[in-house]
C-alpha positions as CSV (number, residue, x, y, z in Angstrom):
1,M,-28.8,-16.8,5.8
2,A,-28.6,-18.9,2.6
3,H,-28.0,-22.6,3.0
4,L,-24.3,-23.1,2.6
5,G,-24.6,-26.6,1.2
6,S,-26.6,-25.7,-1.8
7,R,-25.2,-27.0,-5.1
8,R,-26.4,-24.0,-7.0
9,K,-23.1,-22.2,-6.5
10,R,-20.7,-20.5,-8.9
11,A,-17.4,-22.4,-8.8
12,L,-13.6,-22.4,-9.8
13,T,-10.6,-24.8,-9.6
14,L,-7.0,-25.6,-10.7
15,P,-4.6,-28.6,-10.6
16,V,-2.5,-28.6,-7.5
17,G,1.0,-29.7,-8.7
18,L,0.7,-27.1,-11.4
19,A,1.1,-24.3,-8.9
20,L,4.8,-25.0,-8.8
21,T,5.4,-25.5,-12.5
22,A,5.6,-23.2,-15.4
23,S,2.5,-23.5,-17.7
24,L,4.4,-24.4,-20.8
25,G,3.1,-26.4,-23.6
26,F,-0.5,-26.4,-22.5
27,L,-1.9,-24.5,-25.4
28,P,-0.6,-22.8,-28.6
29,T,1.4,-19.8,-27.5
30,G,0.6,-17.4,-30.3
31,T,4.3,-17.0,-31.0
32,A,4.8,-19.6,-33.7
33,S,5.8,-18.6,-37.2
34,A,3.0,-16.8,-38.9
35,A,1.2,-18.1,-41.9
36,P,-0.5,-15.6,-44.2
37,A,-4.2,-15.3,-43.4
38,Q,-6.7,-16.4,-46.0
39,E,-7.8,-13.4,-48.0
40,T,-11.5,-13.7,-47.3
41,P,-14.3,-15.9,-46.1
42,S,-15.8,-15.6,-49.6
43,A,-19.4,-16.6,-48.9
44,A,-22.1,-13.9,-48.6
45,V,-22.0,-12.6,-45.1
46,S,-25.2,-12.7,-43.0
47,T,-25.8,-10.0,-40.4
48,D,-29.3,-11.1,-39.2
49,G,-28.2,-13.0,-36.1
50,P,-27.9,-11.9,-32.5
51,K,-24.9,-9.6,-31.8
52,L,-22.4,-11.7,-29.9
53,S,-18.9,-11.3,-28.6
54,Y,-16.1,-13.6,-29.8
55,V,-12.4,-14.4,-29.2
56,V,-10.3,-15.3,-32.2
57,N,-6.9,-16.9,-31.3
58,T,-4.2,-16.5,-33.9
59,R,-0.8,-18.0,-34.6
60,G,2.1,-15.7,-34.9
61,G,2.6,-12.1,-33.9
62,H,1.5,-8.6,-35.1
63,G,1.5,-9.5,-38.8
64,T,-0.9,-12.4,-38.4
65,V,-3.1,-10.5,-36.0
66,K,-3.3,-7.6,-38.6
67,Q,-4.3,-10.0,-41.4
68,V,-6.8,-11.9,-39.3
69,S,-8.3,-8.5,-38.2
70,K,-9.0,-7.8,-41.8
71,A,-10.6,-11.2,-42.2
72,I,-12.8,-10.5,-39.2
73,E,-14.2,-7.4,-40.9
74,R,-14.8,-9.3,-44.1
75,A,-16.7,-11.9,-42.1
76,G,-19.1,-9.2,-40.7
77,G,-17.2,-8.6,-37.5
78,T,-15.9,-5.6,-35.7
79,V,-12.6,-5.7,-33.8
80,V,-12.9,-4.5,-30.2
81,I,-9.3,-4.9,-29.3
82,A,-6.4,-7.1,-30.5
83,Y,-3.9,-8.3,-27.9
84,D,-0.9,-8.8,-30.3
85,R,1.3,-10.1,-27.5
86,I,-0.7,-13.2,-27.0
87,G,-2.5,-13.4,-30.4
88,V,-6.0,-12.9,-29.0
89,I,-8.6,-10.7,-30.8
90,V,-11.9,-9.7,-29.3
91,A,-14.6,-9.1,-31.9
92,H,-18.3,-8.5,-32.1
93,S,-20.5,-9.8,-34.9
94,S,-24.1,-10.4,-35.9
95,N,-23.1,-13.1,-38.4
96,P,-24.5,-16.4,-37.1
97,Q,-21.6,-18.2,-39.0
98,F,-18.9,-15.9,-37.8
99,A,-17.0,-18.4,-35.6
100,Q,-17.2,-21.1,-38.2
101,S,-16.0,-18.7,-40.9
102,M,-13.0,-17.5,-38.8
103,R,-11.9,-21.1,-38.0
104,R,-11.3,-21.5,-41.7
105,V,-9.0,-18.4,-41.9
106,R,-5.3,-19.2,-42.2
107,G,-3.4,-18.1,-39.1
108,V,-6.4,-18.8,-36.8
109,D,-6.0,-21.4,-34.1
110,S,-9.5,-21.2,-32.7
111,A,-12.5,-18.9,-32.5
112,G,-15.6,-19.0,-30.3
113,A,-18.5,-17.1,-29.0
114,T,-17.9,-15.9,-25.4
115,R,-21.6,-16.1,-24.6
116,T,-24.9,-17.7,-25.6
117,N,-27.0,-14.6,-25.0
118,P,-26.9,-11.4,-27.1
119,I,-24.8,-8.5,-25.8
120,V,-27.0,-6.7,-23.2
121,P,-26.2,-14.4,-12.4
122,Q,-23.1,-13.6,-11.0
123,A,-20.2,-16.0,-11.3
124,T,-18.4,-14.9,-8.2
125,K,-17.2,-17.4,-5.6
126,D,-19.2,-16.2,-2.6
127,I,-22.2,-18.2,-1.6
128,G,-24.8,-15.4,-1.6
129,V,-24.4,-14.5,2.0
130,D,-24.2,-10.7,2.7
131,Q,-24.6,-9.5,6.3
132,P,-23.9,-5.9,6.9
133,L,-22.4,-5.1,10.3
134,T,-24.6,-3.1,12.6
135,A,-23.6,-0.1,14.6
136,Q,-24.1,-2.1,17.8
137,Q,-21.8,-4.8,16.5
138,E,-19.2,-2.3,15.5
139,A,-19.3,-0.7,19.0
140,A,-19.0,-4.0,20.8
141,A,-16.0,-5.0,18.7
142,A,-14.3,-1.7,19.3
143,A,-14.7,-2.1,23.0
144,R,-12.8,-5.4,22.9
145,A,-10.0,-4.2,20.6
146,T,-6.5,-4.2,22.2
147,A,-3.7,-1.8,21.6
148,G,-2.5,-2.1,18.0
149,Q,-5.8,-3.6,16.8
150,D,-8.1,-1.8,14.4
151,P,-11.6,-1.5,16.0
152,M,-13.3,-4.5,14.3
153,E,-10.2,-6.7,14.3
154,P,-11.5,-8.7,17.3
155,L,-14.3,-10.0,15.0
156,Q,-11.7,-11.2,12.4
157,W,-11.0,-14.8,13.5
158,D,-9.6,-15.4,10.1
159,L,-6.4,-13.3,10.8
160,P,-5.1,-15.4,13.7
161,A,-6.2,-18.6,11.8
162,I,-3.3,-17.9,9.3
163,K,-1.1,-16.1,11.9
164,A,-1.6,-12.7,10.1
165,D,-1.9,-10.9,13.5
166,K,1.6,-12.2,14.4
167,A,2.9,-11.4,11.0
168,H,1.8,-7.7,11.4
169,E,4.1,-7.4,14.4
170,R,7.0,-8.0,11.9
171,S,5.8,-6.5,8.7
172,L,2.6,-5.1,7.1
173,G,3.9,-5.7,3.6
174,S,5.6,-3.4,1.1
175,S,3.9,-0.5,-0.6
176,R,5.9,-1.5,-3.7
177,V,3.8,-4.7,-4.0
178,T,0.4,-4.6,-5.7
179,V,-2.4,-7.1,-5.8
180,A,-4.8,-6.7,-8.7
181,V,-8.4,-7.5,-7.7
182,I,-9.9,-8.8,-10.9
183,D,-13.6,-8.7,-9.9
184,T,-16.8,-6.7,-9.9
185,G,-15.0,-3.4,-9.1
186,V,-13.5,-1.8,-6.0
187,D,-14.8,1.2,-4.1
188,D,-11.5,3.1,-3.7
189,T,-13.2,5.8,-1.7
190,H,-13.7,3.5,1.2
191,P,-11.6,4.9,4.1
192,D,-10.0,1.5,4.8
193,L,-9.0,1.0,1.1
194,A,-8.2,4.6,-0.1
195,P,-4.7,4.6,1.6
196,N,-3.6,1.6,-0.3
197,F,-5.4,2.0,-3.6
198,D,-3.4,2.0,-6.9
199,R,-5.4,4.1,-9.3
200,R,-2.8,3.8,-12.1
201,G,-3.2,0.0,-12.1
202,S,-7.0,0.1,-12.1
203,A,-9.4,0.0,-15.1
204,D,-12.8,-1.2,-16.3
205,C,-12.3,-4.2,-18.6
206,V,-15.9,-5.3,-19.0
207,S,-16.0,-4.6,-22.8
208,G,-12.7,-6.5,-23.4
209,A,-10.8,-3.2,-23.8
210,P,-9.6,-1.2,-20.8
211,D,-11.4,2.0,-19.8
212,T,-9.3,4.2,-17.5
213,T,-11.9,6.9,-17.0
214,D,-11.6,8.1,-13.4
215,G,-13.7,5.8,-11.2
216,S,-14.5,3.4,-14.0
217,W,-13.2,0.6,-11.7
218,R,-15.8,1.3,-9.0
219,P,-19.1,-0.7,-8.7
220,K,-22.0,1.5,-9.7
221,T,-25.1,1.8,-7.5
222,G,-26.9,-1.6,-7.5
223,E,-23.9,-3.5,-8.7
224,S,-22.1,-6.2,-6.7
225,D,-20.1,-5.3,-3.6
226,H,-18.0,-8.5,-4.1
227,G,-14.8,-6.9,-5.3
228,T,-14.8,-4.3,-2.5
229,H,-15.1,-7.1,0.1
230,V,-12.3,-9.1,-1.5
231,A,-10.0,-6.0,-1.6
232,G,-10.5,-5.4,2.1
233,T,-9.5,-8.9,3.0
234,I,-6.2,-8.4,1.1
235,A,-5.2,-4.9,2.1
236,A,-7.5,-3.0,4.3
237,A,-5.2,-0.4,5.9
238,K,-4.1,-0.8,9.5
239,N,-5.1,2.8,10.2
240,G,-7.1,2.8,13.4
241,I,-10.5,2.3,11.7
242,G,-12.6,-0.6,10.6
243,V,-10.9,-3.9,9.7
244,T,-7.4,-5.1,8.9
245,G,-6.2,-6.8,5.7
246,V,-3.9,-9.8,5.5
247,A,-1.3,-7.5,4.0
248,P,-2.3,-4.0,5.1
249,G,0.8,-2.3,3.8
250,V,0.6,-3.4,0.2
251,K,-1.3,-1.8,-2.7
252,V,-4.5,-3.0,-4.3
253,S,-5.8,-2.1,-7.7
254,G,-9.3,-2.7,-9.0
255,I,-9.9,-4.3,-12.4
256,K,-13.6,-4.5,-13.1
257,V,-14.5,-7.5,-15.2
258,G,-18.1,-8.3,-14.0
259,N,-20.7,-6.6,-16.2
260,P,-23.8,-4.9,-14.7
261,D,-25.7,-8.2,-14.8
262,G,-22.9,-9.9,-12.9
263,F,-21.4,-11.9,-15.8
264,F,-17.7,-12.5,-16.2
265,Y,-17.2,-13.0,-19.9
266,T,-13.9,-14.2,-21.5
267,E,-13.1,-10.9,-23.2
268,A,-13.2,-9.1,-19.9
269,V,-11.2,-11.7,-18.1
270,V,-8.5,-11.7,-20.8
271,C,-8.4,-7.9,-20.6
272,G,-8.1,-8.1,-16.8
273,F,-5.0,-10.4,-16.8
274,M,-3.3,-8.4,-19.6
275,W,-3.9,-5.0,-17.8
276,A,-2.7,-6.4,-14.5
277,A,0.5,-7.8,-16.1
278,D,1.3,-4.7,-18.1
279,H,0.8,-2.4,-15.1
280,G,3.1,-4.2,-12.7
281,A,0.7,-6.3,-10.6
282,D,2.6,-8.8,-8.5
283,V,-0.5,-10.8,-7.7
284,T,-4.0,-11.2,-9.2
285,N,-6.9,-12.4,-7.2
286,N,-9.7,-14.2,-9.1
287,S,-12.8,-15.1,-7.1
288,Y,-15.0,-15.9,-10.0
289,Y,-15.4,-18.3,-12.9
290,T,-15.6,-17.3,-16.5
291,D,-19.2,-17.3,-17.8
292,P,-21.3,-18.7,-19.3
293,W,-19.8,-22.2,-18.9
294,L,-19.0,-23.6,-15.4
295,F,-16.7,-26.1,-17.2
296,N,-15.3,-25.3,-20.6
297,C,-14.7,-28.4,-22.7
298,K,-11.6,-28.2,-24.8
299,D,-13.0,-30.5,-27.5
300,D,-15.9,-28.1,-28.1
301,P,-15.0,-25.4,-30.8
302,D,-16.4,-22.5,-28.9
303,Q,-15.5,-23.5,-25.3
304,G,-12.0,-24.6,-26.4
305,A,-11.4,-21.2,-27.8
306,L,-12.3,-19.6,-24.5
307,V,-9.9,-21.9,-22.6
308,E,-7.2,-21.0,-25.0
309,A,-7.7,-17.3,-24.8
310,V,-7.7,-17.2,-21.0
311,A,-4.8,-19.6,-20.8
312,R,-2.7,-17.3,-23.0
313,A,-3.5,-14.4,-20.8
314,T,-2.7,-16.1,-17.5
315,R,0.5,-17.5,-19.0
316,Y,1.4,-14.0,-20.2
317,A,0.8,-12.5,-16.7
318,E,3.0,-15.2,-15.1
319,G,5.7,-14.5,-17.6
320,K,5.6,-10.9,-16.4
321,G,6.2,-12.2,-12.8
322,T,2.6,-12.1,-11.7
323,V,1.2,-14.9,-9.4
324,N,-2.4,-15.7,-10.2
325,V,-4.5,-16.9,-7.3
326,A,-8.1,-18.3,-7.8
327,A,-11.0,-19.6,-5.8
328,A,-11.9,-23.3,-6.0
329,G,-15.6,-22.9,-6.1
330,N,-18.6,-23.6,-3.8
331,A,-20.5,-26.6,-5.1
332,A,-18.9,-29.1,-2.6
333,E,-17.7,-31.0,-5.7
334,D,-14.7,-33.4,-5.9
335,L,-12.8,-31.8,-8.8
336,A,-10.6,-34.9,-9.0
337,A,-13.6,-37.1,-9.7
338,D,-13.9,-39.0,-13.0
339,T,-17.0,-37.2,-13.9
340,I,-19.0,-34.2,-12.7
341,E,-22.6,-33.3,-13.5
342,D,-22.9,-29.7,-14.6
343,V,-26.5,-28.4,-14.4
344,T,-25.8,-24.7,-14.5
345,S,-24.3,-24.1,-18.0
346,P,-24.8,-22.0,-20.0
347,N,-25.9,-19.6,-17.3
348,D,-26.8,-16.7,-19.5
349,T,-29.6,-18.5,-21.4
350,T,-31.1,-22.0,-20.7
351,P,-28.9,-24.4,-18.8
352,V,-28.7,-28.0,-19.9
353,T,-27.6,-31.0,-17.8
354,R,-24.3,-32.5,-19.0
355,T,-21.8,-34.9,-17.5
356,I,-18.3,-33.7,-18.0
357,D,-14.8,-35.0,-17.4
358,P,-12.9,-32.3,-15.3
359,K,-9.6,-33.3,-17.0
360,V,-11.0,-32.2,-20.3
361,C,-13.6,-29.6,-19.3
362,L,-12.0,-26.8,-17.2
363,D,-13.3,-24.2,-14.9
364,I,-11.3,-21.2,-16.0
365,P,-9.1,-19.4,-14.9
366,T,-8.8,-21.6,-11.8
367,M,-8.1,-24.9,-13.5
368,L,-5.4,-23.6,-15.8
369,P,-1.8,-24.5,-15.4
370,G,0.2,-22.2,-13.1
371,V,-2.8,-20.8,-11.3
372,V,-2.9,-21.3,-7.5
373,T,-6.2,-22.9,-6.5
374,V,-7.6,-22.2,-3.1
375,S,-10.1,-24.2,-1.0
376,A,-12.0,-22.7,2.0
377,T,-11.9,-23.5,5.7
378,G,-14.1,-22.4,8.5
379,A,-13.5,-21.1,12.0
380,K,-12.6,-24.6,13.3
381,G,-10.0,-25.1,10.6
382,L,-12.1,-27.7,8.7
383,K,-12.9,-27.6,5.1
384,A,-15.9,-25.4,4.7
385,S,-19.2,-27.2,4.0
386,Y,-19.6,-25.7,0.5
387,S,-15.9,-25.7,-0.6
388,N,-14.9,-27.7,-3.7
389,Y,-12.0,-30.0,-3.1
390,G,-9.9,-32.6,-5.0
391,N,-6.6,-34.4,-4.6
392,G,-4.2,-33.0,-7.2
393,V,-6.4,-30.0,-7.7
394,I,-6.3,-27.9,-4.6
395,D,-3.0,-26.1,-3.9
396,V,-3.6,-24.5,-0.5
397,A,-6.4,-23.7,1.8
398,A,-7.4,-20.5,3.7
399,P,-10.3,-19.1,5.7
400,G,-13.5,-18.6,3.6
401,G,-16.0,-18.8,6.4
402,D,-18.8,-21.3,7.1
403,S,-22.1,-21.5,8.8
404,T,-21.6,-20.5,12.5
405,A,-23.7,-23.6,13.3
406,Y,-21.1,-25.8,11.7
407,Q,-17.9,-24.0,12.7
408,T,-18.3,-21.5,15.6
409,P,-15.4,-19.1,16.2
410,E,-13.8,-18.4,19.5
411,P,-15.0,-15.2,21.3
412,P,-14.9,-12.3,20.9
413,A,-15.7,-13.2,17.2
414,T,-19.4,-14.0,16.8
415,S,-19.9,-15.0,13.2
416,G,-18.3,-17.9,11.3
417,L,-18.2,-15.7,8.1
418,I,-15.5,-13.3,6.9
419,L,-15.8,-9.6,7.9
420,S,-14.5,-7.1,5.4
421,T,-15.2,-3.8,3.6
422,L,-18.3,-3.0,1.6
423,P,-18.9,0.0,-0.7
424,G,-19.9,3.3,0.9
425,G,-17.6,3.0,3.9
426,K,-19.5,0.0,5.2
427,Y,-18.5,-3.4,6.5
428,G,-20.1,-6.8,6.3
429,Y,-19.8,-10.6,6.3
430,K,-19.6,-12.9,3.4
431,A,-18.5,-16.5,2.9
432,G,-17.2,-18.6,0.1
433,T,-14.0,-19.7,-1.7
434,S,-14.2,-16.1,-2.9
435,M,-13.2,-15.1,0.6
436,A,-10.5,-17.7,0.9
437,S,-8.7,-16.8,-2.3
438,P,-7.9,-13.2,-1.1
439,H,-6.4,-14.5,2.1
440,V,-3.9,-16.4,-0.1
441,A,-3.4,-13.4,-2.4
442,G,-2.5,-11.4,0.8
443,V,0.0,-14.0,1.9
444,V,1.5,-14.1,-1.6
445,A,1.9,-10.3,-1.3
446,L,3.7,-10.7,2.0
447,I,6.1,-13.2,0.5
448,K,6.7,-10.9,-2.4
449,S,7.4,-8.1,0.1
450,T,9.9,-10.3,1.9
451,H,11.5,-11.5,-1.4
452,P,11.0,-8.6,-3.9
453,Y,13.2,-10.2,-6.6
454,A,11.7,-13.7,-6.4
455,S,10.1,-15.1,-9.6
456,A,6.5,-16.1,-9.8
457,A,7.5,-19.7,-9.6
458,A,9.7,-19.1,-6.6
459,V,6.9,-17.2,-4.8
460,K,4.5,-20.1,-5.4
461,A,7.1,-22.6,-4.1
462,L,7.5,-20.6,-0.9
463,L,3.7,-20.4,-0.5
464,T,3.3,-24.1,-0.5
465,L,6.5,-24.8,1.5
466,E,5.4,-22.4,4.2
467,A,1.9,-23.6,4.4
468,D,0.9,-25.5,7.6
469,A,0.3,-29.1,6.5
470,T,-3.2,-30.2,7.5
471,A,-4.2,-33.8,7.6
472,C,-7.6,-35.1,6.3
473,G,-8.6,-35.9,9.9
474,D,-11.7,-37.7,10.9
475,P,-14.4,-38.8,8.4
476,Y,-16.0,-35.5,7.2
477,D,-19.5,-35.1,8.6
478,I,-19.7,-31.4,8.8
479,N,-23.4,-31.2,9.9
480,G,-23.2,-34.1,12.3
481,D,-26.1,-36.1,10.8
482,G,-24.1,-39.3,10.7
483,K,-23.6,-39.2,6.9
484,I,-20.2,-38.6,5.3
485,D,-20.4,-35.4,3.3
486,A,-17.1,-35.6,1.4
487,V,-14.1,-37.9,1.2
488,C,-10.6,-36.5,1.7
489,E,-7.9,-38.4,-0.2
490,G,-4.1,-38.0,0.3
491,G,-1.7,-37.7,3.1
492,K,-0.9,-34.9,5.6
493,N,1.5,-33.0,3.4
494,R,-0.8,-33.0,0.3
495,N,-4.5,-33.9,0.1
496,G,-7.7,-33.1,-1.6
497,F,-9.2,-30.9,1.2
498,Y,-6.2,-28.6,2.1
499,G,-3.6,-29.1,-0.7
500,A,-0.2,-28.4,0.8
501,G,-1.9,-26.9,3.9
502,V,-3.4,-23.7,5.3
503,V,-1.3,-20.7,4.3
504,D,0.9,-19.1,6.9
505,A,1.3,-15.3,6.9
506,L,3.9,-15.4,9.7
507,D,6.3,-17.6,7.8
508,A,5.7,-15.4,4.8
509,V,7.4,-12.4,6.6
510,R,10.2,-14.3,8.5
511,W,11.7,-16.7,5.9
């Protein structure tokens, strides 16, 4: 099994108090009065550079977007899709000066390349652990299942950890509620996912424009099983087979944003949020960070444009009533620190070491206003060894699994990791804040099922109010070597390890 404490992890995070506030005034909204676009970037256009993808963020509505789209073509670009509603245009160009040229166009707020590598390492929030369940383990679990349990439910220590087992005695969640899994794709043919899958709400967004070809949302052979695992944690059906999800009565849709190489680029992420919002998703789960920058610095012209584009998309989704939930990341970093050393960015070419200020350089979408940021706990209820943390950053905590040596579950569970669905009708264990976030998305879906007319802000308020407050506890020495591994700051009701506390599925269905 991979060492859970490794710093070479893909990570995500968001400010805690922001989960209860509307994300207004953070970035230009794209709805200001439109200024006419400059007629042309008049210099001769070069097309001898690498073909890259860009986002161009405009001021104003349809008229400005139309004028800027013409300027994109004059600058040697091709429009892939224009999201008029938020003033974001996705474009491709081989002009090395394309971004600089577009920044001079009237009506453009910002423009930047979404990658450093020409269009051809995964940024998911699991920690690289993937342990398929054996037939013998399946049989042993089934032998221990009690009446009303799915066969592998005895191995799911994570469900009683958030009282989901008790919640299911009252409600499985409403089929009118949908959670969009924005991820690497979902295998909707899995027998534990097929009963709850929303095909109409699913698409492939990898290019930045939605592809609704039948099955486009599924991971292809050799592609990551991450999204399928996440989907099972949220809504694997309680149907007498396999595992049980946190909200086994709600719907899940699959929005594929991870490309075949495992990268989650800005254009795909923007498309994912827009598609989810426009197709009625009540919740989105985001267990990834947006490549190629682990932290996107707003004072950098390219990175700042990426922050703005994704912020507009998350704000649009929340305005449609969608609650966006995201993983905090797996680098065991204090995201409330004054500085953080980033040694992994850009991850699609050659990384450079840089020291960043996390108040200025954001992990997106998780550090954006309004997004619910989730830290991970293990089977003993402690912060997972790898989980990022930060007072004022983490909103809530949920089971993400940890090394069994660090946090051993109570029998009959045998692994400290999270068991869920894998493509091809299989099941397996993973760990990471990737696995914690869908537990929260499932609880949000139960809250929405209980309060179908509640706004996104109201649902987020209930999520934190109903969470079980968890104090920092003893000095954190997770591996018992006598050395403090992380410092938890804050009080019982709000702190850097657990935010407002561990989410409570039972309260979600009885309040």
